[in-house]
PDB file of N, CA, C and O in Angstrom:
ATOM      1  N   MET A   1     -38.022 -31.989  47.733  1.00  0.00           N
ATOM      2  CA  MET A   1     -36.642 -31.635  47.611  1.00  0.00           C
ATOM      3  C   MET A   1     -36.284 -31.540  46.131  1.00  0.00           C
ATOM      4  O   MET A   1     -36.683 -32.393  45.338  1.00  0.00           O
ATOM      5  N   ALA A   2     -35.524 -30.493  45.753  1.00  0.00           N
ATOM      6  CA  ALA A   2     -35.164 -30.254  44.356  1.00  0.00           C
ATOM      7  C   ALA A   2     -34.035 -31.196  43.937  1.00  0.00           C
ATOM      8  O   ALA A   2     -33.211 -31.626  44.744  1.00  0.00           O
ATOM      9  N   THR A   3     -34.039 -31.496  42.631  1.00  0.00           N
ATOM     10  CA  THR A   3     -32.969 -32.352  42.119  1.00  0.00           C
ATOM     11  C   THR A   3     -31.683 -31.539  41.974  1.00  0.00           C
ATOM     12  O   THR A   3     -31.726 -30.323  41.787  1.00  0.00           O
ATOM     13  N   GLN A   4     -30.567 -32.206  42.060  1.00  0.00           N
ATOM     14  CA  GLN A   4     -29.274 -31.531  41.999  1.00  0.00           C
ATOM     15  C   GLN A   4     -28.829 -31.400  40.546  1.00  0.00           C
ATOM     16  O   GLN A   4     -28.972 -32.326  39.748  1.00  0.00           O
ATOM     17  N   ARG A   5     -28.282 -30.222  40.223  1.00  0.00           N
ATOM     18  CA  ARG A   5     -27.807 -29.962  38.866  1.00  0.00           C
ATOM     19  C   ARG A   5     -26.513 -30.706  38.586  1.00  0.00           C
ATOM     20  O   ARG A   5     -25.681 -30.904  39.471  1.00  0.00           O
ATOM     21  N   THR A   6     -26.364 -31.121  37.305  1.00  0.00           N
ATOM     22  CA  THR A   6     -25.136 -31.814  36.927  1.00  0.00           C
ATOM     23  C   THR A   6     -24.273 -30.978  35.993  1.00  0.00           C
ATOM     24  O   THR A   6     -23.111 -31.321  35.778  1.00  0.00           O
ATOM     25  N   THR A   7     -24.798 -29.897  35.432  1.00  0.00           N
ATOM     26  CA  THR A   7     -24.022 -29.034  34.531  1.00  0.00           C
ATOM     27  C   THR A   7     -23.747 -27.711  35.222  1.00  0.00           C
ATOM     28  O   THR A   7     -24.423 -27.340  36.181  1.00  0.00           O
ATOM     29  N   THR A   8     -22.741 -27.004  34.716  1.00  0.00           N
ATOM     30  CA  THR A   8     -22.409 -25.706  35.291  1.00  0.00           C
ATOM     31  C   THR A   8     -22.809 -24.604  34.324  1.00  0.00           C
ATOM     32  O   THR A   8     -22.867 -24.813  33.113  1.00  0.00           O
ATOM     33  N   LYS A   9     -23.080 -23.447  34.866  1.00  0.00           N
ATOM     34  CA  LYS A   9     -23.439 -22.296  34.045  1.00  0.00           C
ATOM     35  C   LYS A   9     -22.176 -21.645  33.511  1.00  0.00           C
ATOM     36  O   LYS A   9     -21.138 -21.653  34.172  1.00  0.00           O
ATOM     37  N   THR A  10     -22.268 -21.074  32.298  1.00  0.00           N
ATOM     38  CA  THR A  10     -21.160 -20.294  31.756  1.00  0.00           C
ATOM     39  C   THR A  10     -21.268 -18.881  32.315  1.00  0.00           C
ATOM     40  O   THR A  10     -22.378 -18.406  32.555  1.00  0.00           O
ATOM     41  N   PRO A  11     -20.147 -18.197  32.531  1.00  0.00           N
ATOM     42  CA  PRO A  11     -20.233 -16.823  33.054  1.00  0.00           C
ATOM     43  C   PRO A  11     -20.923 -15.907  32.049  1.00  0.00           C
ATOM     44  O   PRO A  11     -20.731 -16.036  30.840  1.00  0.00           O
ATOM     45  N   LYS A  12     -21.725 -14.983  32.562  1.00  0.00           N
ATOM     46  CA  LYS A  12     -22.471 -14.070  31.691  1.00  0.00           C
ATOM     47  C   LYS A  12     -21.551 -13.066  31.012  1.00  0.00           C
ATOM     48  O   LYS A  12     -21.712 -12.788  29.824  1.00  0.00           O
ATOM     49  N   ASN A  13     -20.602 -12.525  31.738  1.00  0.00           N
ATOM     50  CA  ASN A  13     -19.694 -11.527  31.190  1.00  0.00           C
ATOM     51  C   ASN A  13     -18.268 -12.065  31.277  1.00  0.00           C
ATOM     52  O   ASN A  13     -17.656 -12.032  32.345  1.00  0.00           O
ATOM     53  N   PRO A  14     -17.734 -12.562  30.153  1.00  0.00           N
ATOM     54  CA  PRO A  14     -16.343 -13.029  30.207  1.00  0.00           C
ATOM     55  C   PRO A  14     -15.387 -11.854  30.391  1.00  0.00           C
ATOM     56  O   PRO A  14     -15.735 -10.711  30.095  1.00  0.00           O
ATOM     57  N   ALA A  15     -14.204 -12.135  30.872  1.00  0.00           N
ATOM     58  CA  ALA A  15     -13.217 -11.086  31.126  1.00  0.00           C
ATOM     59  C   ALA A  15     -12.853 -10.396  29.817  1.00  0.00           C
ATOM     60  O   ALA A  15     -12.617 -11.067  28.813  1.00  0.00           O
ATOM     61  N   PRO A  16     -12.803  -9.061  29.812  1.00  0.00           N
ATOM     62  CA  PRO A  16     -12.464  -8.349  28.572  1.00  0.00           C
ATOM     63  C   PRO A  16     -11.003  -8.590  28.198  1.00  0.00           C
ATOM     64  O   PRO A  16     -10.132  -8.689  29.063  1.00  0.00           O
ATOM     65  N   VAL A  17     -10.759  -8.681  26.911  1.00  0.00           N
ATOM     66  CA  VAL A  17      -9.421  -8.894  26.394  1.00  0.00           C
ATOM     67  C   VAL A  17      -8.784  -7.531  26.135  1.00  0.00           C
ATOM     68  O   VAL A  17      -9.371  -6.686  25.459  1.00  0.00           O
ATOM     69  N   ALA A  18      -7.594  -7.320  26.670  1.00  0.00           N
ATOM     70  CA  ALA A  18      -6.899  -6.045  26.477  1.00  0.00           C
ATOM     71  C   ALA A  18      -6.411  -5.957  25.035  1.00  0.00           C
ATOM     72  O   ALA A  18      -5.690  -6.835  24.560  1.00  0.00           O
ATOM     73  N   ILE A  19      -6.810  -4.887  24.341  1.00  0.00           N
ATOM     74  CA  ILE A  19      -6.446  -4.696  22.938  1.00  0.00           C
ATOM     75  C   ILE A  19      -5.335  -3.656  22.877  1.00  0.00           C
ATOM     76  O   ILE A  19      -5.468  -2.554  23.408  1.00  0.00           O
ATOM     77  N   GLU A  20      -4.249  -4.018  22.228  1.00  0.00           N
ATOM     78  CA  GLU A  20      -3.121  -3.091  22.059  1.00  0.00           C
ATOM     79  C   GLU A  20      -3.507  -2.028  21.034  1.00  0.00           C
ATOM     80  O   GLU A  20      -3.872  -2.375  19.911  1.00  0.00           O
ATOM     81  N   PRO A  21      -3.437  -0.724  21.391  1.00  0.00           N
ATOM     82  CA  PRO A  21      -3.806   0.307  20.421  1.00  0.00           C
ATOM     83  C   PRO A  21      -2.803   0.361  19.268  1.00  0.00           C
ATOM     84  O   PRO A  21      -1.600   0.186  19.463  1.00  0.00           O
ATOM     85  N   ALA A  22      -3.318   0.605  18.080  1.00  0.00           N
ATOM     86  CA  ALA A  22      -2.473   0.671  16.889  1.00  0.00           C
ATOM     87  C   ALA A  22      -1.705   1.992  16.876  1.00  0.00           C
ATOM     88  O   ALA A  22      -2.229   3.014  17.318  1.00  0.00           O
ATOM     89  N   PRO A  23      -0.472   1.980  16.374  1.00  0.00           N
ATOM     90  CA  PRO A  23       0.277   3.235  16.305  1.00  0.00           C
ATOM     91  C   PRO A  23      -0.312   4.165  15.247  1.00  0.00           C
ATOM     92  O   PRO A  23      -0.914   3.715  14.272  1.00  0.00           O
ATOM     93  N   CYS A  24      -0.131   5.447  15.452  1.00  0.00           N
ATOM     94  CA  CYS A  24      -0.629   6.465  14.531  1.00  0.00           C
ATOM     95  C   CYS A  24       0.109   6.342  13.192  1.00  0.00           C
ATOM     96  O   CYS A  24       1.318   6.113  13.168  1.00  0.00           O
ATOM     97  N   GLN A  25      -0.613   6.491  12.089  1.00  0.00           N
ATOM     98  CA  GLN A  25      -0.028   6.320  10.760  1.00  0.00           C
ATOM     99  C   GLN A  25       0.952   7.433  10.372  1.00  0.00           C
ATOM    100  O   GLN A  25       2.058   7.114   9.936  1.00  0.00           O
ATOM    101  N   PRO A  26       0.610   8.722  10.506  1.00  0.00           N
ATOM    102  CA  PRO A  26       1.547   9.770  10.062  1.00  0.00           C
ATOM    103  C   PRO A  26       2.841   9.844  10.866  1.00  0.00           C
ATOM    104  O   PRO A  26       3.904  10.098  10.299  1.00  0.00           O
ATOM    105  N   CYS A  27       2.769   9.628  12.174  1.00  0.00           N
ATOM    106  CA  CYS A  27       3.972   9.795  12.994  1.00  0.00           C
ATOM    107  C   CYS A  27       4.634   8.477  13.357  1.00  0.00           C
ATOM    108  O   CYS A  27       5.735   8.485  13.908  1.00  0.00           O
ATOM    109  N   GLY A  28       4.010   7.359  13.070  1.00  0.00           N
ATOM    110  CA  GLY A  28       4.595   6.061  13.384  1.00  0.00           C
ATOM    111  C   GLY A  28       4.610   5.745  14.868  1.00  0.00           C
ATOM    112  O   GLY A  28       5.385   4.891  15.298  1.00  0.00           O
ATOM    113  N   GLY A  29       3.793   6.395  15.655  1.00  0.00           N
ATOM    114  CA  GLY A  29       3.711   6.135  17.087  1.00  0.00           C
ATOM    115  C   GLY A  29       4.611   7.005  17.941  1.00  0.00           C
ATOM    116  O   GLY A  29       4.631   6.842  19.161  1.00  0.00           O
ATOM    117  N   THR A  30       5.361   7.927  17.341  1.00  0.00           N
ATOM    118  CA  THR A  30       6.251   8.782  18.130  1.00  0.00           C
ATOM    119  C   THR A  30       5.561  10.036  18.640  1.00  0.00           C
ATOM    120  O   THR A  30       5.963  10.578  19.670  1.00  0.00           O
ATOM    121  N   GLY A  31       4.539  10.506  17.950  1.00  0.00           N
ATOM    122  CA  GLY A  31       3.857  11.742  18.338  1.00  0.00           C
ATOM    123  C   GLY A  31       4.463  12.974  17.708  1.00  0.00           C
ATOM    124  O   GLY A  31       3.913  14.067  17.837  1.00  0.00           O
ATOM    125  N   ASN A  32       5.602  12.820  17.017  1.00  0.00           N
ATOM    126  CA  ASN A  32       6.271  13.944  16.355  1.00  0.00           C
ATOM    127  C   ASN A  32       6.341  13.700  14.855  1.00  0.00           C
ATOM    128  O   ASN A  32       6.516  12.566  14.409  1.00  0.00           O
ATOM    129  N   VAL A  33       6.205  14.765  14.084  1.00  0.00           N
ATOM    130  CA  VAL A  33       6.364  14.701  12.634  1.00  0.00           C
ATOM    131  C   VAL A  33       7.339  15.796  12.219  1.00  0.00           C
ATOM    132  O   VAL A  33       7.480  16.809  12.903  1.00  0.00           O
ATOM    133  N   ALA A  34       8.005  15.581  11.096  1.00  0.00           N
ATOM    134  CA  ALA A  34       8.955  16.569  10.594  1.00  0.00           C
ATOM    135  C   ALA A  34       8.198  17.680   9.874  1.00  0.00           C
ATOM    136  O   ALA A  34       7.380  17.415   8.993  1.00  0.00           O
ATOM    137  N   ILE A  35       8.478  18.927  10.255  1.00  0.00           N
ATOM    138  CA  ILE A  35       7.861  20.107   9.655  1.00  0.00           C
ATOM    139  C   ILE A  35       8.948  20.875   8.920  1.00  0.00           C
ATOM    140  O   ILE A  35      10.003  21.157   9.490  1.00  0.00           O
ATOM    141  N   THR A  36       8.700  21.216   7.659  1.00  0.00           N
ATOM    142  CA  THR A  36       9.671  21.978   6.878  1.00  0.00           C
ATOM    143  C   THR A  36       9.672  23.432   7.325  1.00  0.00           C
ATOM    144  O   THR A  36       8.618  24.057   7.445  1.00  0.00           O
ATOM    145  N   VAL A  37      10.862  23.963   7.569  1.00  0.00           N
ATOM    146  CA  VAL A  37      11.014  25.372   7.958  1.00  0.00           C
ATOM    147  C   VAL A  37      11.284  26.175   6.698  1.00  0.00           C
ATOM    148  O   VAL A  37      12.191  25.847   5.933  1.00  0.00           O
ATOM    149  N   ARG A  38      10.493  27.239   6.472  1.00  0.00           N
ATOM    150  CA  ARG A  38      10.632  28.088   5.289  1.00  0.00           C
ATOM    151  C   ARG A  38      11.007  29.500   5.726  1.00  0.00           C
ATOM    152  O   ARG A  38      10.480  30.029   6.705  1.00  0.00           O
ATOM    153  N   VAL A  39      11.926  30.093   4.978  1.00  0.00           N
ATOM    154  CA  VAL A  39      12.363  31.455   5.307  1.00  0.00           C
ATOM    155  C   VAL A  39      12.412  32.304   4.044  1.00  0.00           C
ATOM    156  O   VAL A  39      12.426  31.790   2.925  1.00  0.00           O
ATOM    157  N   GLY A  40      12.438  33.584   4.246  1.00  0.00           N
ATOM    158  CA  GLY A  40      12.610  34.517   3.134  1.00  0.00           C
ATOM    159  C   GLY A  40      11.316  34.881   2.440  1.00  0.00           C
ATOM    160  O   GLY A  40      10.247  34.339   2.721  1.00  0.00           O
ATOM    161  N   ARG A  41      11.458  35.831   1.515  1.00  0.00           N
ATOM    162  CA  ARG A  41      10.298  36.313   0.784  1.00  0.00           C
ATOM    163  C   ARG A  41       9.753  35.256  -0.168  1.00  0.00           C
ATOM    164  O   ARG A  41       8.546  35.173  -0.394  1.00  0.00           O
ATOM    165  N   LYS A  42      10.649  34.456  -0.719  1.00  0.00           N
ATOM    166  CA  LYS A  42      10.222  33.401  -1.642  1.00  0.00           C
ATOM    167  C   LYS A  42       9.853  32.107  -0.916  1.00  0.00           C
ATOM    168  O   LYS A  42       9.477  31.116  -1.541  1.00  0.00           O
ATOM    169  N   ARG A  43       9.967  32.135   0.409  1.00  0.00           N
ATOM    170  CA  ARG A  43       9.586  31.005   1.260  1.00  0.00           C
ATOM    171  C   ARG A  43      10.331  29.734   0.881  1.00  0.00           C
ATOM    172  O   ARG A  43       9.722  28.681   0.696  1.00  0.00           O
ATOM    173  N   ARG A  44      11.651  29.837   0.765  1.00  0.00           N
ATOM    174  CA  ARG A  44      12.465  28.680   0.407  1.00  0.00           C
ATOM    175  C   ARG A  44      12.680  27.796   1.637  1.00  0.00           C
ATOM    176  O   ARG A  44      12.860  28.307   2.742  1.00  0.00           O
ATOM    177  N   PRO A  45      12.663  26.475   1.452  1.00  0.00           N
ATOM    178  CA  PRO A  45      12.881  25.564   2.591  1.00  0.00           C
ATOM    179  C   PRO A  45      14.351  25.532   2.982  1.00  0.00           C
ATOM    180  O   PRO A  45      15.222  25.448   2.117  1.00  0.00           O
ATOM    181  N   VAL A  46      14.635  25.599   4.293  1.00  0.00           N
ATOM    182  CA  VAL A  46      16.013  25.587   4.775  1.00  0.00           C
ATOM    183  C   VAL A  46      16.295  24.406   5.695  1.00  0.00           C
ATOM    184  O   VAL A  46      17.460  24.121   5.971  1.00  0.00           O
ATOM    185  N   GLY A  47      15.303  23.731   6.164  1.00  0.00           N
ATOM    186  CA  GLY A  47      15.530  22.614   7.071  1.00  0.00           C
ATOM    187  C   GLY A  47      14.223  22.070   7.607  1.00  0.00           C
ATOM    188  O   GLY A  47      13.143  22.414   7.128  1.00  0.00           O
ATOM    189  N   GLN A  48      14.337  21.215   8.609  1.00  0.00           N
ATOM    190  CA  GLN A  48      13.150  20.638   9.221  1.00  0.00           C
ATOM    191  C   GLN A  48      13.268  20.705  10.738  1.00  0.00           C
ATOM    192  O   GLN A  48      14.369  20.719  11.289  1.00  0.00           O
ATOM    193  N   GLN A  49      12.131  20.745  11.395  1.00  0.00           N
ATOM    194  CA  GLN A  49      12.081  20.694  12.844  1.00  0.00           C
ATOM    195  C   GLN A  49      10.949  19.768  13.258  1.00  0.00           C
ATOM    196  O   GLN A  49      10.053  19.485  12.462  1.00  0.00           O
ATOM    197  N   ASP A  50      10.986  19.294  14.494  1.00  0.00           N
ATOM    198  CA  ASP A  50       9.934  18.416  14.995  1.00  0.00           C
ATOM    199  C   ASP A  50       8.688  19.230  15.291  1.00  0.00           C
ATOM    200  O   ASP A  50       8.749  20.335  15.831  1.00  0.00           O
ATOM    201  N   GLY A  51       7.552  18.648  14.917  1.00  0.00           N
ATOM    202  CA  GLY A  51       6.275  19.277  15.204  1.00  0.00           C
ATOM    203  C   GLY A  51       5.323  18.259  15.795  1.00  0.00           C
ATOM    204  O   GLY A  51       5.538  17.055  15.653  1.00  0.00           O
ATOM    205  N   LEU A  52       4.291  18.714  16.444  1.00  0.00           N
ATOM    206  CA  LEU A  52       3.293  17.854  17.059  1.00  0.00           C
ATOM    207  C   LEU A  52       2.421  17.223  15.980  1.00  0.00           C
ATOM    208  O   LEU A  52       1.966  17.912  15.067  1.00  0.00           O
ATOM    209  N   CYS A  53       2.191  15.936  16.080  1.00  0.00           N
ATOM    210  CA  CYS A  53       1.328  15.238  15.123  1.00  0.00           C
ATOM    211  C   CYS A  53      -0.112  15.686  15.347  1.00  0.00           C
ATOM    212  O   CYS A  53      -0.632  15.574  16.458  1.00  0.00           O
ATOM    213  N   LEU A  54      -0.750  16.185  14.312  1.00  0.00           N
ATOM    214  CA  LEU A  54      -2.118  16.687  14.443  1.00  0.00           C
ATOM    215  C   LEU A  54      -3.155  15.583  14.355  1.00  0.00           C
ATOM    216  O   LEU A  54      -4.325  15.806  14.666  1.00  0.00           O
ATOM    217  N   ASN A  55      -2.742  14.400  13.936  1.00  0.00           N
ATOM    218  CA  ASN A  55      -3.674  13.287  13.853  1.00  0.00           C
ATOM    219  C   ASN A  55      -3.945  12.689  15.233  1.00  0.00           C
ATOM    220  O   ASN A  55      -5.096  12.436  15.592  1.00  0.00           O
ATOM    221  N   CYS A  56      -2.881  12.465  16.001  1.00  0.00           N
ATOM    222  CA  CYS A  56      -3.035  11.841  17.323  1.00  0.00           C
ATOM    223  C   CYS A  56      -2.781  12.832  18.455  1.00  0.00           C
ATOM    224  O   CYS A  56      -2.907  12.462  19.622  1.00  0.00           O
ATOM    225  N   LEU A  57      -2.431  14.065  18.148  1.00  0.00           N
ATOM    226  CA  LEU A  57      -2.142  15.127  19.115  1.00  0.00           C
ATOM    227  C   LEU A  57      -1.003  14.744  20.056  1.00  0.00           C
ATOM    228  O   LEU A  57      -1.039  15.059  21.245  1.00  0.00           O
ATOM    229  N   GLY A  58       0.016  14.056  19.512  1.00  0.00           N
ATOM    230  CA  GLY A  58       1.207  13.728  20.277  1.00  0.00           C
ATOM    231  C   GLY A  58       1.100  12.489  21.130  1.00  0.00           C
ATOM    232  O   GLY A  58       2.060  12.136  21.815  1.00  0.00           O
ATOM    233  N   GLU A  59      -0.047  11.811  21.113  1.00  0.00           N
ATOM    234  CA  GLU A  59      -0.231  10.626  21.947  1.00  0.00           C
ATOM    235  C   GLU A  59       0.482   9.411  21.374  1.00  0.00           C
ATOM    236  O   GLU A  59       0.987   8.581  22.129  1.00  0.00           O
ATOM    237  N   GLY A  60       0.532   9.292  20.043  1.00  0.00           N
ATOM    238  CA  GLY A  60       1.221   8.185  19.406  1.00  0.00           C
ATOM    239  C   GLY A  60       0.333   7.015  19.050  1.00  0.00           C
ATOM    240  O   GLY A  60       0.792   6.092  18.376  1.00  0.00           O
ATOM    241  N   THR A  61      -0.915   7.012  19.472  1.00  0.00           N
ATOM    242  CA  THR A  61      -1.834   5.928  19.129  1.00  0.00           C
ATOM    243  C   THR A  61      -2.867   6.437  18.130  1.00  0.00           C
ATOM    244  O   THR A  61      -3.195   7.623  18.103  1.00  0.00           O
ATOM    245  N   ALA A  62      -3.372   5.520  17.312  1.00  0.00           N
ATOM    246  CA  ALA A  62      -4.355   5.889  16.298  1.00  0.00           C
ATOM    247  C   ALA A  62      -5.647   6.343  16.980  1.00  0.00           C
ATOM    248  O   ALA A  62      -6.109   5.688  17.915  1.00  0.00           O
ATOM    249  N   PRO A  63      -6.231   7.441  16.532  1.00  0.00           N
ATOM    250  CA  PRO A  63      -7.468   7.905  17.134  1.00  0.00           C
ATOM    251  C   PRO A  63      -8.637   6.975  16.799  1.00  0.00           C
ATOM    252  O   PRO A  63      -8.707   6.429  15.698  1.00  0.00           O
ATOM    253  N   ALA A  64      -9.524   6.806  17.727  1.00  0.00           N
ATOM    254  CA  ALA A  64     -10.716   5.973  17.502  1.00  0.00           C
ATOM    255  C   ALA A  64     -11.731   6.807  16.741  1.00  0.00           C
ATOM    256  O   ALA A  64     -12.192   7.840  17.226  1.00  0.00           O
ATOM    257  N   ALA A  65     -12.071   6.355  15.559  1.00  0.00           N
ATOM    258  CA  ALA A  65     -13.008   7.097  14.723  1.00  0.00           C
ATOM    259  C   ALA A  65     -14.382   6.790  15.077  1.00  0.00           C
ATOM    260  O   ALA A  65     -15.310   7.327  14.473  1.00  0.00           O
TER     261      ALA A  65
END
């Protein structure tokens, strides 16, 4: 008859910890950035409009490099 164990085994794969994704740097996590609108032959700036963030593609989280 085998002897009885007195210690317990540690789990091989501990539960993964959920990591909060970091916000995108250029857009601040909104997914939108301000784009300058230019008009005329001299291309003078007249205002700004919202544009899609090209770093995160509008998702708002920092891309995994």
